[in-house]
SEFILUM-697710 format. One record per residue: residue in three letters; x, y, z of N, C-alpha, C, CB in turn. Coordinates in steps of 0.2 Angstrom, whole numbers, plus 5000, padded with zeros to 4 digits. Glycine has a CB too. Layout:
BEGIN
ALAXYZXYZXYZXYZ
...
***
This chain:
BEGIN
UNK492249494943492149554948492749574951491649544954
UNK492949644951493549664954493549654961493649744952
UNK494149644964494149634971494149704974494949604974
UNK494449754971494349824974494349874968494949844978
UNK493849914968493649964963493450034965493149934958
UNK493650084961493350144962492950164956493950204964
UNK492450204956492050234951491950314952491450204951
UNK492250344948492150424948492350454955491450444947
UNK492950424958493050444965493250524965493650394967
UNK492950554969493150624969493350654976492550664967
UNK493850684977494050704984494450774983494550654987
UNK494250824987494550894986494750914994493950944983
UNK495150954994495350985000495251064999496150975003
UNK494751085003494551155001494251164994495151205003
UNK494551204991494351214984494851184979494351284982
UNK495251144981495751104977495551034976496451114980
UNK495451014970495250944969495950904968494850934962
UNK495950844972496550804973496450734969496650794980
UNK495850714970495650654965495050674962495450594970
UNK495050674955494550714950494250664946494950774946
UNK493850614949493550564945493950504943493250594939
UNK494250474948494650414947494250344946495150404953
UNK494350314941494050244940494650194940493750244933
UNK494650154945495250104946494950034947495650124952
UNK495249984944494949914946495549874947494549884940
UNK495549834953496049794955495849724956496449824962
UNK496049684952495749614952496149574959495949574945
UNK495849524961496149484966496849454964495649424968
UNK497349464968497949434967498349484963497849364963
UNK498149534961498449584956498949634960497949614952
UNK499449654957499849704960499749764954500649674960
UNK499549814957499449884954499949934956498749904955
UNK500349964952500750014953500550084951501450004949
UNK500450134956500250194954500850244954499750224960
UNK500950274948501550324947501250394945502050294941
UNK501750434946501550504945501950554949500750514946
UNK501950624947502250674952501950674958502350734948
UNK502350704963502050734969501550774968502650764973
UNK500950764972500350804971499850784966500450864969
UNK500050724963499650694957498950654960499950644953
UNK498950644967498450614969498550544972497850614965
UNK499150514971499250444973499150424980500050414970
UNK499450474984499350454992498650464994499850504996
UNK498350514992497650534994497150474991497350594991
UNK497250444985496850394983496950334988497050374976
UNK497550314989497650264994497250275001498450254995
UNK497350335004497050345010496250335009497250415011
UNK495950355003495250355002495050275002495050384996
UNK495550234999495350164999495350125005495850134995
UNK495750155010495850135017495350165022496450145019
UNK494850215018494450255022494750305027493950205026
UNK495350315027495650365031495450435029496350355030
UNK495250445022494950505020494250485017495450545015
UNK493750535019493050525016493050555009492550555020
UNK492750525004492750544998492150594997492650484992
UNK492150634992491650684991491150654986491950754988
UNK491250614981490850594977491150524974490650644971
UNK490750484971490950424968490750364972491650424967
UNK491150304971491050244975491750204976490550194971
UNK491750174981492350124982492050064983492850144989
UNK492150014980491849944980492349894982491549924973
UNK492249854987492649794990492149734989492849804997
UNK492449694984492049634983491349644981492049584988
UNK491249704977490649734975490149764979490249674972
UNK490349774986490049814990490349884991489949774997
UNK489849934991490050004992490350014999489450044990
UNK490850025000491150035007491250115008491849995008
UNK491050155004491150235005490450265007491350264998
UNK489950225008489350255011489450295017488850205011
UNK489150345018489250385024488950345030488850455023
UNK489350345035489050315042489350245043488350315043
UNK489650215038489950155038490550145043490150125030
UNK490550095047491050085052491650065048490850035058
UNK492250105048492750095044493250035047493250155043
UNK493150025054493649975056493649905054493549975063
UNK493049875052493049815049493349815042492349795048
UNK493249875039493549875032494349875033493249935028
UNK494549915037495349925038495649855040495449985044
UNK495249815043495549755045495649705038495049725050
UNK495249725033495349685027495749715022494649685024
UNK495949785023496349825019496949855023495949865015
UNK497549825023498049845027498449905023498549795028
UNK498749945027499149995024499850015027498750065024
UNK500250025023500950045025501150105022501549985024
UNK501350155027501550225025502350235024501350275030
UNK502450295021503150315021503550305027503250385019
UNK503250345032503550335039503350275042503350405043
UNK503750245047503650185049503150185055504250145051
UNK503050235058502550245064502550185069501850255061
UNK503150165070503250115075503250145082503850065074
UNK502950115087502950135094503650125097502450095099
UNK504050185099504750175101504850135107505050245101
UNK504350135111504350105118504250025118503950135123
UNK504050005112503849935111504349895107503149925108
UNK504549835108504949795104504649785097505149725107
UNK504949755092504649745085504149695085505249715079
UNK504249645090503649595090503049625094503849535094
UNK503149665099502549705103502249745098502849745108
UNK502549785094502249825088501849785084502749855084
UNK502049725082501649685077501049655081502149625074
UNK501149635087500549605091500049655093500949565097
UNK500249715093499749765097499049765094500049835096
UNK498949775087498349775084497949705085498349795077
UNK498149655083497749585083497549575090498149525081
UNK498049595095497849585102497249625104498449605107
UNK497249685102496749735104496049725100497049805103
UNK496149705094495549705089495249635089495849715082
UNK495649585088495449515088495449475095495949475084
UNK495649525100495749495107496149435108495049485110
UNK496649425103497049365104497649375110497449345097
UNK497749315113498349325118499049325115498249275123
UNK499549345118500149355116500349275114500649385122
UNK500249225119500449155117500149135111500249115122
UNK499549155110499149125103499449155097498349145104
UNK499649215098499949255092500649235091499849325093
UNK501049215096501649195095501949165089501849165100
UNK501649105087501949065082501749105075501648995082
UNK501149135074501149165068501549235067500349185067
UNK501649275073502049325072502749305071502049365079
UNK502949255074503649225073503749205066503849165078
UNK503249175063503349145056503349215051502649105054
UNK502949265053503049325049503749355049502549375051
UNK503949365055504649395056505149345052504849395063
UNK505149285053505549235049505549245042505449155051
UNK504849255039504749265032505149325029504049265031
UNK505149375033505449435031506149455033505149495032
UNK506449395036507249395037507349435044507649435032
UNK506849435048506849475055506849435061506349535055
UNK506949375060506849325066507349355072507049255064
UNK507949375070508349395076508249465078509049385074
UNK507749505075507649565077506949575081507749605071
UNK506649525083505949525086506049565092505549455087
UNK506549555096506549585103506949655103506849545107
UNK507049685097507449745096506949795096507949745089
UNK507149855099506749915098506849955092506849965104
UNK506349995090506450025083507050065082505950075083
UNK507350095088507950135087508550095086508050185092
UNK508450025087509049975086508949945079508949915092
UNK508549975076508449935069508549985063507749915067
UNK508849965058508950015052508250035049509449985047
UNK508350085045507750105042507350045038507850165037
UNK507750015034507449955030507149905034508049915026
UNK507449885041507249845045506549865048507749825051
UNK506549935050505949955052505349955047506050025055
UNK505449965041504949975036504749895035505250005030
UNK505149845036504849775035504549765042505449725034
UNK504649785047504249775054503549805052504549805060
UNK503549865049502949895048502449855043503049965046
UNK502849815038502449775034502249715038502849755028
UNK502649685042502449625046501849655051503049605051
UNK501849715053501349735058500649735054501449795061
UNK500649755048500049765044499849695042500249805037
UNK500249645041500049575039499849535045500649545036
UNK500049555051499749525057499049525058500149545063
UNK498649575054497949575054497649535049497749645053
UNK498049495045497849455040497349485035497549395043
UNK497549545032497149575027497149545021497449645027
UNK496549555017496549535010496849575005495849535009
UNK496949635006497249685002497749725006496749734998
UNK498349745002498849785005498949845001499549745006
UNK498949905004499149965001499849985003498550025002
UNK500150014999500850045001500950114998501449984998
UNK501150165002501250225000501950245000500850275004
UNK502350244995502950264994503450244999503050334993
UNK503350175001503750145007504450155006503550065009
UNK504750165001505550165000505750235000505750124994
UNK505350285000505550354998505950385004504950394997
UNK505850355010506150385016506850345018505650375022
UNK506950295014507550255015508250275011507350185013
UNK508750265014509450265011509350215005510050255015
UNK509750234999509650194993509950124995510150224987
UNK510450114999510650045000510050005004511350035003
UNK509650035007509149995010508449985006508950035016
UNK508450015001507850004996507749934995507850044990
UNK508249904993508249834990507949784995508949814988
UNK508049795001507849735006507049745007508149745013
UNK506849815006506049815007505749795000505949895008
UNK506049804995505749784988505749704988506049814982
UNK506249674991506349604991505649574995507049574995
UNK505549615001504949595005504349595001504849645010
UNK504249644996503649654992503649594987503549724989
UNK504249574984504249514980504049454983504949504977
UNK504249444989504049384993503249384994504349384999
UNK503049444996502249454996501849444990502149515000
UNK502149464985501849454978501849384976502349494972
UNK502249344978502249274977501749234980502949244979
UNK501449264986500949234990500249244987500949254998
UNK500149294982499549304979499249364982499249244979
UNK499549404986499249454990499049514985499649474996
UNK498349534985498149584981498449654983497449594981
UNK498849694979499249754982499149814977499949734983
UNK499149874980499149934976499749974980498449964977
UNK500149994975500750034978500850104974501449984977
UNK500950154978501250214975501950204975500950274979
UNK502250214970502950204970503350244964503150134969
UNK503950264966504450294960504950244958504750354963
UNK504850174960505350134959505150104952505350084964
UNK505350124946505050114940505350034938505350164934
UNK505950014940506249954939505849904942506949954942
UNK505649914948505149864952504549864949505149884959
UNK504149914947503549914944503649874937503249984943
UNK504149894933504149854927504249784928504749874923
UNK504649754933504749684934504149654937505249674939
UNK503749684942503249644946502549664945503449644953
UNK502449724942501749744942501349714937501649824941
UNK500649704938500249674933499949734929499649634936
UNK499949794932499649854929499949914932498849854929
UNK500149964928500350024930499850084928501150044927
UNK499750124933499250174932499650244933498650174936
UNK499650284928499950354928499450404930500250384922
UNK499550434936499050484938499350554937498950474946
UNK498950604935499150674933498550714935499350684926
UNK498650764939498050814941497450774943497950854936
UNK497550724947496950684951496550634946496450744953
UNK496850624940496550574936497050524934496150604930
UNK496750464932497250414929497250434921496950334930
UNK497850454919497950474912498050414907498450524911
UNK498350364910498550314906498650244911499250324902
UNK498350194908498550134912498650064908497950114917
UNK498950024910499049954906499649924908499149974899
UNK499849864905500449824907501049864908500549764902
UNK501449854912502049894913502549904907502549864919
UNK502549854903502949854897502649914892502949794893
UNK502049914892501749974888501750044891500949954887
UNK501550054897501550114900502250144901501150114906
UNK502750104903503350124904503850124898503650074909
UNK503750074894504150074888503950114881504249994886
UNK503250114881502950144875502350184877502850094870
UNK502350234881501750264883501450304878501950314888
UNK500750304878500350334873500250404874499650294872
UNK500250424880500050494882500750544882499550494889
UNK500550604880501150644880501350664887501050714876
UNK500850664892501050684899501450624903500350684903
UNK501250564901501650504903502350504901501250434901
UNK502450524894503050524891503450574895502950534884
UNK503150634896503550694899503750674906503150754899
UNK503350644910503450624917504050574917502850594921
UNK503950514913504550474913505150494911504450414909
UNK505150544906505750574904506150614909505750614898
UNK505750654913506050694919506250644924505450734922
UNK505950584925506050534931506650494929505550494932
UNK506750474923507250424921507850464918507050374916
***
């Protein structure tokens, strides 16, 4: 059974369909990379998976349970499915550590002292131990994005979603964020990423899905989709990108 799955997922904004019947299956411990042009539906799909956008039709299944039913409280689901966005969204008046502690303190009612060791361990793991007491404006873009990843992991999610998290960074900072994802990959975290980093997808993804006009046109192992795509639309996209 898939850890996370969509069946016929439909989402429109007004008269414009953005997700047009998406079938996606993500196994436990799998890294799935979503590729495609801007407007192809990648970001909207991720927001639907995190219940930030209600779907119009279809199903989203988490461990086989439909989490897209109307009226379902999204908060317990979002504790299980973490998400990191393009923009870091760190609170500027809080230190990096305070940003990371905020959600578990409020949601899990944990004290600062109880959280201290696990938050410190996360900062150490992502090479930020000496930045815990820094404010966001004292950090580089890459450091802020790694703090955003730490903040999401502080809720101990089962699945992580990443929406183009390197697109707002200077090129020299992209590598340190991708290294953080490599580290997370080695822990067996289930991950779905929207990305334009084809080299990273080729190296680490278990599966690559090419989205076009709100549907998955092609999916498969990275060496097949990126090196020998079967669909003309995939070939045209990769030719433009590369």
